[in-house]
C-alpha angles and dihedrals in degrees: 000000000000108000093187091064110093093220099050091113100045091113092060108100121211116251112272103237128056111237094207102102134131119254114249112245111319095337111142120245116246122217128185119208115207115193112204143172119175092344100137092123094047103044094076086062097045110036096056089057093063107105119251092237090068107109099205140014117205118195114203104199117200096208096288117199094203128063096280095133094043091050092047091050090048092052097039110023092189096049117135113232 
């Protein structure tokens, strides 16, 4: 896989459900923090495993030199980086 090619992650599909939903009643919101550095190849295996009831996914990028952030945004359009 050529990581320098801008379309190398075109085949990655965004996650099905939107994670922007309001909590029911006084239910707490649930956020998942994903630390990452040069994880473009691994994110497609990890992010889809996060349950749909999670309200927010936060990617903490450690100055990746690959397309970690772009892949994360492609997979989860509403991810917080």
